[in-house]
Every structure is written in structure tokens, then in C-alpha cells.
N, C-alpha and C positions, 0 to 999 in steps of 0.2 A: 435319794430315797424318798418316796412318797408318804407322807403322813397321813394316817387314817384318822377318820372323824368318828367318834363313839356317840352315837344318837342316844344313848341312854347312859351315859357317864357323866359323873361330876368332875369338877376341874380337878380336884385333889387326887382324882384316879387317873387322869389323862396328861395333865400338865407338866411341864418341866418343873424341876424343884425351884427355880427362881420365881416362876410364876405362882406357885402353890404358896411359896413363902410370902409373896406380897399379899395374897388372899388372907393369909395366917395373920399378918401384921394389921390388916384391916379389922379383923374379927377380934383380935386383941384390944384394938382402939375403941371398941364399943363400950361405952359405959355399962357397968354391972346392971345397973337398974333397967336399962334400956334393952339388955341382952336376953333372949330365950335361953331357958337352962338347957344342959345338954340332952335331956330326954326329949324335950318338945322340938330342939333342933334337929335331931336325928331322926325324929318321927316325920317331920316336914321334909327332910331330904328323901326319906324312903317314899313318901307319896309322889314326890317329884321325879323320882327314879322310874315309877311306873306310869308316868304320864306321858301321853303322846306328843305333848309339846316341848318336852326335854330334848335339846339339841346340843350336845357337846358342852354340858353345864350352863346353857343359856335357855330361858324360858322363851319360847318362840310366840307366846301370847303378850308378854309385855316387854321382852328383852332385857330382863335383869339376869344377873348372874344368880341362880338358885341358893348358892351357898351364902351368899350376901343377904338376900332377902329373908331367907328363913333364920338368919341370926338375930333379926331384929323382933324384939317381943310383940310389938304392935302392928308388925307386917301382916300382910295376908295374900293368899293366893288370888290371882286375877279371875280364877275359875271356882273359888270358894271350897277348895278341896281342903284346905287347912286354914 
């Protein structure tokens, strides 16, 4: 069966449970003082989901996994959208 790529999806929406769990573990490991709060995190992800550079959870502009970049308080979008 061919696996489809979702161009406007996040990893948490398309990846298998094992991969999504690994992303979750990374997010949990970020120190509280370095982590964006939930409101900011979800806002950033909503911006990414509407960006032409999102490709299957990855930013085509910089190559990051947007869910990981968005979680860091001091991170920034390479296109300065957030």
C-alpha cells in the first residue's frame, strides 16, 4: 500500500504512534523555562499549517520539524511569520 504525504499536516496528524511518541518525548524533555506555553505553541503550529513551506511536518525553508521548533520559547520562523 502506498503511503500518502500530507503537505499541510503536522507529524502528530500523520505519523505512526511510535514516531509521534518520540516527538512527544522530545517535547517533554524541554526545560519548562525554555518551552513555549501551550497557547503560543498552538498559535505557531496554526501559522505553519497555513504556510506554503510546510511539507509533511517539515519546514521546507529550514528543514526543521515544525512541532519541535515551535516548542522552543526563543525559536523563530525563518520567514518571520512568528
